[in-house]
C-alpha positions in Angstrom: -184.0 -40.4 -30.7 -180.7 -39.2 -28.7 -180.3 -39.8 -25.0 -179.5 -37.8 -22.4 -177.3 -38.8 -19.9 -175.2 -37.0 -17.3 -171.9 -37.3 -16.3 -171.6 -36.5 -13.1 -171.5 -38.8 -10.2 -175.4 -39.3 -8.4 -175.8 -36.9 -5.8 -176.2 -39.6 -3.1 -173.3 -41.7 -4.1 -170.4 -41.0 -1.5 -166.9 -42.1 -1.4 -165.6 -42.6 2.2 -163.3 -39.7 0.8 -166.6 -37.5 1.2 -166.7 -37.6 5.0 -166.6 -34.7 6.8 -163.0 -35.1 8.5 -161.6 -34.6 12.4 -161.2 -31.2 13.0 -164.9 -30.4 10.1 -166.9 -31.9 12.9 -164.7 -30.5 15.3 -165.9 -27.3 14.3 -169.8 -28.4 14.0 -169.7 -30.0 17.4 -168.3 -26.3 18.4 -171.2 -24.3 17.1 -173.7 -26.8 17.9 -174.9 -24.6 21.7 -174.8 -21.3 18.5 -177.1 -23.6 16.1 -179.3 -24.9 19.4 -179.3 -20.5 20.6 -180.7 -19.3 17.1 -182.9 -22.2 16.5 -184.4 -21.4 19.9 -184.9 -17.4 18.3 -186.5 -19.2 15.4 -189.3 -21.3 17.9 -189.8 -18.0 19.4 -190.7 -15.6 16.6 -192.2 -18.3 15.3 -194.5 -19.0 18.2 -195.2 -14.6 18.6 -196.4 -14.7 15.0 -198.6 -17.1 15.7 -200.1 -15.8 18.7 -201.8 -12.4 19.4 -199.0 -9.5 20.0 -198.6 -9.7 23.5 -195.7 -8.9 26.0 -194.9 -12.5 27.4 -194.2 -13.2 23.7 -191.9 -9.5 22.8 -189.8 -10.6 26.2 -189.4 -14.6 24.6 -187.9 -13.5 21.3 -186.0 -10.6 23.3 -184.7 -13.1 25.4 -184.0 -15.4 23.1 -182.1 -12.9 20.6 -179.7 -12.1 23.7 -179.2 -15.4 24.2 -177.9 -15.4 20.1 -176.6 -13.4 20.5 -174.7 -13.7 23.6 -173.3 -17.6 22.3 -172.2 -16.6 19.1 -169.7 -14.1 20.5 -168.6 -16.6 23.2 -168.2 -18.9 20.0 -166.3 -15.9 18.2 -163.8 -15.3 21.4 -163.4 -18.9 22.1 -162.1 -18.8 18.4 -160.2 -15.2 19.0 -158.6 -16.9 21.8 -157.2 -20.4 20.0 -156.1 -17.9 17.2 -153.8 -15.8 19.7 -152.2 -19.0 21.3 
């Protein structure tokens, strides 16, 4: 009987060189406001789906969508300013 084995490293095994770099962690930290705005948008959309269609739910979704877009624009503008410098 032949045994099937893998030749690659285990998925959960992490070597020290596999950790995120400081630059990657800084990039993630810069995107945290956009990530949180996207989470708020998804929460608003879920709340709107779970309840009857009412104006309050639609306003909450629109407000969350505008916040997410504004946060993305601010992040893109900040990245553009850093590249120009």
